C-alpha positions as a Python dict, from the first residue, in 0.01 Angstrom:
ca = {
    (1, 'M'): (0, 0, 0),
    (2, 'K'): (338, -99, -137),
    (3, 'L'): (648, -35, 64),
    (4, 'S'): (921, 146, -106),
    (5, 'L'): (1266, -1, -142),
    (6, 'R'): (1408, 286, 51),
    (7, 'L'): (1176, 228, 346),
    (8, 'V'): (1245, -149, 351),
    (9, 'S'): (1620, -95, 340),
    (10, 'A'): (1595, 156, 628),
    (11, 'L'): (1393, -95, 832),
    (12, 'L'): (1639, -371, 767),
    (13, 'L'): (1943, -146, 856),
    (14, 'S'): (1769, -50, 1180),
    (15, 'I'): (1701, -406, 1284),
    (16, 'M'): (2061, -501, 1196),
    (17, 'L'): (2196, -215, 1413),
    (18, 'L'): (1978, -326, 1704),
    (19, 'F'): (2107, -677, 1697),
    (20, 'A'): (2473, -564, 1651),
    (21, 'T'): (2466, -332, 1953),
    (22, 'G'): (2320, -602, 2174),
    (23, 'M'): (2611, -835, 2104),
    (24, 'G'): (2886, -711, 2344),
    (25, 'P'): (3178, -902, 2476),
    (26, 'V'): (3094, -1218, 2664),
    (27, 'E'): (3181, -1210, 3033),
    (28, 'A'): (3257, -1506, 3245),
    (29, 'R'): (3006, -1606, 3517),
    (30, 'T'): (3099, -1502, 3872),
    (31, 'C'): (3066, -1753, 4152),
    (32, 'E'): (3010, -1623, 4505),
    (33, 'S'): (3043, -1794, 4845),
    (34, 'P'): (3004, -1659, 5204),
    (35, 'S'): (3354, -1601, 5357),
    (36, 'S'): (3461, -1851, 5613),
    (37, 'K'): (3745, -1628, 5752),
    (38, 'F'): (3572, -1291, 5770),
    (39, 'S'): (3433, -1238, 6112),
    (40, 'G'): (3178, -983, 6238),
    (41, 'V'): (2938, -761, 6049),
    (42, 'C'): (3038, -662, 5692),
    (43, 'L'): (2991, -295, 5641),
    (44, 'N'): (3295, -221, 5418),
    (45, 'S'): (3341, -414, 5099),
    (46, 'Q'): (3716, -322, 5087),
    (47, 'T'): (3790, -513, 5404),
    (48, 'C'): (3586, -802, 5273),
    (49, 'A'): (3776, -800, 4940),
    (50, 'K'): (4108, -814, 5138),
    (51, 'A'): (4002, -1118, 5333),
    (52, 'C'): (3893, -1326, 5030),
    (53, 'P'): (4222, -1390, 4853),
    (54, 'S'): (4334, -1606, 5149),
    (55, 'E'): (4034, -1834, 5075),
    (56, 'G'): (4131, -1870, 4709),
    (57, 'F'): (3896, -1597, 4572),
    (58, 'T'): (3978, -1290, 4363),
    (59, 'G'): (3741, -1043, 4531),
    (60, 'G'): (3457, -987, 4774),
    (61, 'R'): (3172, -755, 4869),
    (62, 'C'): (2933, -701, 5157),
    (63, 'N'): (2573, -820, 5099),
    (64, 'S'): (2317, -837, 5382),
    (65, 'L'): (2586, -763, 5637),
    (66, 'R'): (2781, -1068, 5535),
    (67, 'C'): (3104, -1091, 5337),
    (68, 'Y'): (3064, -1286, 5010),
    (69, 'C'): (3387, -1383, 4824),
    (70, 'S'): (3380, -1407, 4441),
    (71, 'K'): (3581, -1548, 4159),
    (72, 'P'): (3525, -1637, 3790),
    (73, 'C'): (3364, -1983, 3748),
}
């Protein structure tokens, strides 16, 4: 069975669209480290994020009841 030119073109266009949509902007890796200044149980990521800039990080979040500071690597 021969494939028509129209079918082959449609398949090629579909494959190209699939690859094009998968190529979004590249994001920098994020490095995380447990906070050394945050004390107690971390239940609120906002308080964790406020403690992290004093340690040289740009943000923070709670994970497993600990405060983890983060910054782009």
